[in-house]
N, C-alpha and C positions, 0 to 999 in steps of 0.2 A: 404452739403453732406447728402444723404438719407441713413440712417442706415438700414431701413427696406429692401431696395433694396439689400444691401450686405448680409443680413441674408437669404433672399430668394435665392440669387445666390449660397451661400454656401450650403444651404440645398438641393437645386435642383441638384447641382453637386454631392453631396454625394449619393442621391437617384439614380441618373443616373449611378454612378459607381457600386453601389450594384446591380442594375438591370443587368448591363453588366456582372458582375461576376456570378450572378445567371443564366443568359442565357447561359453563356459559360460552365456551369457545374462546375465552380471552387468553388462555394459556395452552398452547399446543406445541408439540415437538417441532413442527414445521416452522413456526414463528421463531423458535429459539435457534434454528440452524442458520449458519451464514450462507451467503451466496455461493453457488457452485465454484469450486476451485479449479482453475485452468492449469492442471498439472503439466500438460504439454508445453505451455508457454513458459513455465518456471523451470523447465528442464533444458531450455535452449542455450546455445553457446555463441550465437552470432545475431546481428541485427536482422539479417534476412530470415533466419529460422524463427526469430521472435515475431516478426511481422506475419509470417505464414501461419504461425500458431494463433495469433490474434485475429486473423482473417482480413488483414489489410495488404495493400500493395506497397510500392516504394514510397516512403515518407518524403515530403517536401521540406527543405530547410526553411526555418522561420526565425526572424529576428524579434517576433512578438512573444517569444518564450524567454522569461527572465529568471536567472539563477540569483537567489539571495540567500544569505546565511551559509553559503557553500564556500569553504575556504580554498585558497590556492594551494596551501600546504596543510595537511592534516597530521598532527603529531601522533595520533593513535588511529590505526585503521579499523579498530574494533568499534569505534563510535564516531563516525564522520557525519556532521550535521549537513542536511541537504534541504534547501528551500527552493521551490519552483513556483512561478506564477505565470499564468497565460493571459495574454491580451487578445487572444484570438476569440472572436464571437462564437457563441454556441459550443463552448468547450464541454465535452462529455466525460473525458477521463484524462488522467495524467499518469504516466508510467515512468519509473526510474530504472534505467539499465546501466550496468557497470561492465565495461568491455572486458576487463581481464579477470573478473571473478569466475569461479568454477561454473556458476549458473548466472547468465547475464542479467535476467530480469530479477530485480530486487523487490519491487512493489508496484501495485496498480491501485490508483485511487479513482473511484467513480465520483464525478462532480454533478450533484443534482442541479436541475435547471433553476436559474434565479439566484445562485450562490456565487460567491467570489471564487474564481478558479485559481486557488492558491493552496499549496500544501507545504508542510514542514515535517521532517522526520529525521531519523538517524539511520545510517546504513553501515554495513561492514564492508571493508575493502581489503583484499589480500595484498595489493601492491598498487603503486602509482598507475593510474589509468584515466581514461575519459569517463565522465558520468554523462549519460545521455538522457535527455528529457524527451519523452515521446508523448505528444498530445493528440488526442482524437477530438476533432471538432467538426460538427455537421457531417459526420460519416467519413471524413478524410483525416489522414495522419500527417503530423508536422513534427519536425525533430530539431533539436539544438543540443550542443554538447559543451562541456567544460572540462579541462584537464585538472586533475587534483593529484598532487604529489603526496605520497604517504611515507612517513619516516619510520613507523613501526607497524608491521603488517597485522591484520586482524583475522584473516581467514587461514589460520594455521601457519602464519608467517612469523 
């Protein structure tokens, strides 16, 4: 049995398949790229700067934004679980901001229409501070915050 022949046949069939997908337009570099990254928003250091970079005005406080899985005290700032759910109709996106981090904006999640506006992730916190949930719904911004105390810093602390 010739092993080299098998390797050549496997490789050749894979290249042929990729060529067919590329030629049919099913595999294009544009489809593989992520949405444009808003570098300006991720370089902000205050809520006002973040709102300006995101193209919004002053956010309204809301009690329809719920924090879940977010502890009052985080033992390790390197992995702080954060869960946010929005009860605001037509929620378009949810952003997580951490006030005392070097860069305030930690993440933005786009919420497709017809889905449950709920996200869960882990963030890094350098020290105890407020976690701010910024929800965009029907073109308007809403905000809620929760204080989290960190016992061991994660951002170089």
